[in-house]
N, C-alpha and C positions, 0 to 999 in steps of 0.2 A: 409632319406638322399636324397638330391636333386641331380638328375643326371645332370652332366654338359652337356650343349648343344654342339652338334658336330659343329666344325668350318664350316662356310659357304663356299661352293666351290667358287673358284675365278671366278669373272665375266668374261665372254668372251670378248676379245677385240672388239671394234666397227668395223664394216665392213671396214671403211676407214683406219684402222690401220693394215690391213692384210699385210704380207710381200710383198714387191715390186717385180714385175716381171722384172728382170734385164737381159740385154743382155750380161753381164759380171759376173765374180765371185763376191761374196759379198765383199771380201777384196779390189778388184779393185774398186768396186762401192763406198766403203767408202772413198778410197783415192781420187776419183774424186769429191765427195761431199766436202771433206775437202779442196781440191784444189780450188774449186769454192768459198768456204768460204774465203779462203786466198785472191783471186782476188777481190771479192766483198768488202771485208774489206779495201783493198788498195784503191779501187775506191771511197769508201765512205769517207775515210779520205782526199783524194785529193779534193773531192767536198767541204768538210768542209774548208780546207785550202785555196782553191781557192776563196770561198766566203769571208773569212777573208781578204785575200790579196787584192781582187778587191774592197771590201768595204772600206778598209783603203786607197786605192789609189783614188777611186772616191769620197768618202764622207769625209775621213779624220779621225783623232783621233783613231788610231789603237786599243787602249785599249778598248774604248767603243764599237767599231765594233766587236772586237773579243769576248767581253763579250756577246753582243747581239746574235751573231751567235752560240756560244757554249751553252749558256743557253737555247735558243729557240730550238736548235737542240736536246739537251739531253732530254728536256721535251717532244718534239715530238716523240722521239724514244720510250719513255715509253708508250705514247698513241698508237703508231703504234704496239708495241708488244701486247698490250691488244686487239686491233682491229683484229690482225691477228689470234687470237684464233678461230674465226669463219670460217677461211679458212682452218683449218687443215684437214677437210674431203676431200678437193681437194688441198692438199699441193703442188703437182707438178705444176698444172695449176696456182694456186695462186702465187707461187714463180716466174714462168715464166712471168706472167703479171706484177708483181711488179718490176722485173729486167728491163723489157722493158720500163716501166714508169720511173724508176729511171735513166736509161741511157739517156732517152730523156730530162727529167727535169734537171738532173745534167749536162749533156753535153752542153745544150743550156743556162744554167743559166748565164754564163759570158757574152755571146753576148746579152742576154736580158737586163741585168743590164747596160751594156755599152750603149745600144741603148736608154734606158730610160734616162740615164744621159745625153747623147749627144743631144737628140732631144726634151727633155722637160725641160732642165735646165733653159731656159730663159722665161718660161711661167709664172712663179711666182705662188703665191697661193698654193693650195694643190699639184699641179704638181711639185713644187720645191722640195718637200720632196719625190718624186716618188722613187728615189733609196733607201731611207730608208725603205719605205713600201715594196718595192720589195725584199729587203734583208731579212726582216722578213718572207715574204711569201715563199721565196725559202728555208730558213732555216727550216721553219715549214714543208714544203712539203717533202724536202729531208730527214729530220729527221723522219717523219712518215713512209716513204718507207724503210729507213734503219732499223728502229725498227721492221718493219713487217718481215724482213728477218729472224730474229733469231728463232722465234717459228716454222716457216715453215721449215727451214733447220734442226732444231732439230727433227721435225717429219719425214723428209726424211731420215735422218741418222739412226733413230730408225727403220724405216721400212726396211732398208737393213739388220740390225742385231740388235735385241733387246739387250740392256745392261742396267746396273743400271744408274739411272739418273745422278748421280755424275760423272761417267765416261764419259757419253755422253757430259755433259756440259764442262768437262775439255778438251776433244778433240776439241769440237767446238770452245771454247774460245781461245784455244792455236792457232789454225789456224787463228782465227779472229785477235788476238793481233799481231801475226807475220805479217799478211797482213797489218795491220795498221802501223806497223813499216816501212815496205817497202814503202807504200804509202806516209807516212810522210817524208821519206828521198828522195823519187823520186821527190816530188813536188818542193822543193827549189833547188835541185842539178841537176835535169834532165829536168823536164817538163817546169818549169818557164824560165830558161835561154836558153834552146834549142828551145822550141816551143812557149813560150809566154802564157799568161793567156787564150786567146780565143781558140787557137788551142789545148793547153794542156787539156782544159776541154772537147773539142770535141773528142779528142783521148781517154780520160778516159771513156767517155760515150760509145764509140765504143767497147772498151775492156769489159766494163760492160755488154753490150748487147750480145756480142759474148759468154762470159762466162755463163751468165744465160740461154741464148737460147740453147747453146750446152748441158748443163747439163740436162735441161728438155726434149728437143726434142731428145737427144741422149740416155741418161741413163734411163729416166723415160717415154719414149714414149709409152710403153705398158700400162701404167696407165692412159693414156689420151684417150679420145674418138677421133674419126676421126675428128669431128668438132673442138674439142679443139686443136688438132695438127695443123690443117690448120689455125685456128685463131691465134695461137701463132707464127706460121711461118710467116704469112703475117704481123703481128704486128712487129716482129723483123726485117723483111726486110724493112718495112716502116721506122722504127727508124734508121736503118743503112743507108738507103737512105737519110733521112733528115740530119743526122750527116755528111755524106759524102758531100752532097751538101753545107752545111754550111762551111765545111772545105775548099771546093774549092773556096768559095766566101769570105773567111775570110779576105783576103788582101784588096779586094775592100770595104768590109764593114768597115774595120778599117780606111781606108783612108777617106771614107765618114763621119764616125763618128768623126774622128779627125778634119775634116774641119767644121763639125757642132759645135764642141767645140771651136776651135781656129780661125775659119774663113778660107776663101779659100786661104789665102796667106801663107800657110805652106811651108817653104823652106827646113827645116831640121827636121827630126823626127827619133830619134835613141834611143835605150835602151842600156845604158852602164851597167857595172856590178853593178852599184849603183842605178840608177834611169832612168826614161824616160826623155829625153831632146828634147824639141821642140823649134824651132826658126822660127819666122814669121816676115815678113816685112824686112825692112832694105834696100830695093831697090826701085828705081823710086819714091823717096820722101816719101815712107811709113815708119812710125816709126817702129823700131825694137822691138820685144818682145821675151824674153827668158823665157820659162816655164820649171820648174823642177818638175816632178811628177804632172803635171797638174796645178801647182800654179805659178802665175806670179812672177818671180824673178827679171827681168829687164824689164822696159818699157822705150822705147826711148822718151816717152813724159815727163817723170819726173825723170829719173834715175839720172840726174845731181843734182837735188835738194836733192835726197836721199844721194848720195855719197859725195857731198860737206858737207852736214850736219853731216854725220858720221865721215868724215876724217879731215876736215879743223880745227875744234876746238882742236882736239887732237894734231895737228901739231904745235900749238902755244907754242913753247918751244923747248928744245933740241930734235932733231929728226934724229940723224945720223943713227941709226939702228931701223928699223920698222918691226914689225911682223904683218901679216894679217892672221887671222884665218878664213877660208872660202874664199869668194871673188875670186873663180876660174875664173870668167868672166873677171878679170883684171881691172875692173872699179875703185875699191878702190885703186889699185896700181897706176892707172893713176893720181888720185888726190894726192897721196903721192909723186909721182915723180915731181909734179909741184913745190915742195919746194926745195930751195937751201940747200946744206949741207947734203942731203941724200946720205949715202954711201952704204947702203945695205937694201934690202927689201926681207924678207922671206915670201912666200905665202904658207900656209899649207892648201891644198885642198884635200878632200877625193876622189873626182871623177876626174881621169885624162881625161875623155872624155870631160868634160866642159873646161878644160885647152886647150886641142887640138882644140876645137871649137873656143875658144877665140884667139888662135894663128893664125888659118888658115882661118876661115870664114872672108870674105872680109869686110862685114858690121860690124860684132862684133869687129874685130881687129881694124877697123877704129874708132869705138866708144871708145874703150879703149886706143886709142892713140898708138897702137902697144907697149903696156907696156912690153910685154914679150920679145921684141927684145932688151930691155935695159939690158946691162950686169950686172947692179946692182940688178936685180930681180932674185931670186932663187926660184924655185917651189919645194915643198916637198909634195909628195903624201902620205897622212896619215890622219887618224882620228885625229882631233884637240885635243881631250881629251887624247888619248893615247900618242900623240907626246909630249904634255906638261909634261906628267909624266916622260919623259926621258930627257927633255930639261935642259940646265944648268941654274943656278940661275943668276939673275941680269944681263941680257944680252941686253934688248931692251929699248930704250927710249920711244917708242910708241907701244902699242898693239891695233890693230883694230879687233873687233869681227864682221865680216860681215857674219852673220849666219842667217838661216831661222827663221821664227817666233817661239817664245818660246812655243806657244800653240801646235805646232806640236809635237806629241809624240816622234818622233825620235830625235828632237832637245832639248828635255827637259833637258837632262844631260849636254848640253852645256850652260845651264843657272842655273846650280846648285852651291851651296856653295863650293863643292869640286872643280868644274871647275874654279871658280874665285880664289880660293886659289892657284891653280896651275898657273893661269895667273899672279897673283900678284908676285909669286916667280920669274918670268922671267923679271919683271920690274926693270929697273935700278933706283937708287935713283933719285927722281924727275920725274920719268916717268909717263905717262898717259895711261889710258885704256879707249877706246871708245867702247860702246856697243849699238847695235841695239836691242831695248827692246820691239818691237811689237807696235801695235797702241795704243795710249793713250786714244783717245775718245771712241773707240769701246770696249776695254777691260782694263779699268783703273786698276783693281785689279792685272791683270797679269803684267802690267807695274810697279806698285809700289812694286810688289813682286821681280822683278829684282833689283830695287833700294835697297830693304831690304836685298837681298841676297848679293849684293856687299858690303853693310855696315857691314854685318855679318863677313866678312873676314878682316875687318879693313880698308876698303877703304873709302875715303871721296868722296861724289858724288855731281854732278851738273846736275840735270835732265833738259831736254828741249824737245820740240816737234816741228815738222815742218809739215805744212799742204799742201794743193793742191796736194794731191796724186791721181794718176790715179786709180779710184775705179771701173773699169769695169770688172775686173777679180779677182778671189779669190787668196789670197796670204797666208792666215792663215790656221788654222786647219780644218775649215769647207769649203769644196769645193763647196757645193751646197747652200751656203747662198744667192748667187745672188748678182747682182750689187747694189740693194737697201740697202743691209745690209753690203756691203763691207766697210772697214775702209777708212776714208778720210785723215788720217795723219799717221806719223811715230813718235814713241817715241824713244828718245836716252838718254844715260847717259854717261857723262864724269866723270871718277873716277881717283883718285890719292892716293898715300900712305900717304903722310905727311900732306897735307892741302887740303882744297877744291880747285879744279883747277878752274881758271878763264875761263869763256866762252869768248874767243876772237879769233882773226885771226892773222896769221903770217904776219907782216907788210912787210916782204921781199919777199913774194910769190906773184905771180899774183893774183889780187883780184878775188874771186869767182863770178860766174854769178848770183847766187841765194841767197847769204848770205851777210849780213852786221853786224857790231857789234851791231847796234841798233835792227836789226831783231832778232839776237840771244838773246839779253836781253829780248825782248818781248816774244820770244819762251820760255825762262826760266820762266817768270812770268806766262804765260799761263799754263805751266806744274805745277807750284807751286799751282795754284788755285784748282787743282784736287787732291791734296795730300791726301792719305789715311794713317792713322796712325795705329799702332798695327798690321801691316801685317807681318806674319812670313816669314822667308827665305825659299827657296826651296832647298832640298837636293836630293841626289840620291835615298835614300830610302823613302823619303816623298816629291815627286814632287807636286807643288802647282799651276801649270799653268793650270787652268781649261779652257775648250773650252768656 
């Protein structure tokens, strides 16, 4: 009979896993560690959201930027967790160093990205893609540091009081997920509207450094050597000093960066509840430019060509009641009001800040002919899609869609089959729908997708394009494309319910400065030569406007 072997005695824990020497009771120590987990998780998610928001604003195409940030960051978190296993023997010192680094990198990430975008955007070549590379670099670095937090925090909480691994993981992740919830809600509802992206990131970094430094230097100071304590103290004070200095200079930095992006002639720069609005020029003979979220929306050099091409062909027919979707600058309304017989103009604009600027800014109100002073014009502050869902049927003779580029993610729903179905519903019999469909020469597939989408709801279309566009600033989804790749034309579509609408001009209205019947016919022929067949329509659940 074989005697069974006696079970081997449990191996002693390694020296670095000995119970921590705490200045407080174990229960209090666990609470403080979990509180630090909560704060660090909130800060980590703020860094993540800040990168997504800033990249969407600076680069464009929010779906792509969000995908890049999230995928790279999650991948880096896994690598960081593996790398942190080597630091467990000095978990307290390692965690303190990681939090100081994370506070500095995450807190300064927004300013660094804005600086690269502002001061290298016109250099061309590899530098033109600097913000994209920097986005990947920050996502990778922040992800590595966030991932390294978890193993070290697990080691610290186990050193306070040993418990089964499942219970420790549950406690740690509960604090982590609740902190992520708070950070995720604080960013859009508190930090972004109250502090802005730059100051919000700096404040988050400060909180991160204070939480990490206080935990290590306060709770685990007896586990550190004298040299480690002084090194961490100096490192945290340096980080806090750098973040405080950046916060003190953030307004000057933002003004300098704004001038680098828009030029020195910035007259108005404000952030409404919807977007950033910047107005340059308009005085002393300089052309006026209106930028919305960094994209050129109105250029005094060519706005008349754009707005006449958008509005004038649609007004060739009955036009007593006109609906303008977008167009808060009042320039489309100006063109509508040039026609006799207009009894009512409804402007549905999502941003009341743009309307206020169009009413009260001297240069912009002069450019739009003081359209908002006309009693026939009524402004409705609403999202165009939501408003159309509640609008009455067969109300308007003309509907003008003066909306941002269809390639911009936030605008995609306004170029969907569902949206055009709602717009068709408010058209009176014989009414016309005018659509700005993005540049034809630069993105022909996007343009013909708009045409296909209009036809999918039963509308007959007359496509046309107009050239001589001011191409020095980005207006589409890619803000860092540069002037060399900026579009040189606009694409438009005139649509009607019963028959294909004729491209003409109202003979009873003052003649436009930039259009004639012959030029419209030539513009239609130019568009027809680029026709793409077999292009599917775009819908809410399957958007097809690629960058």
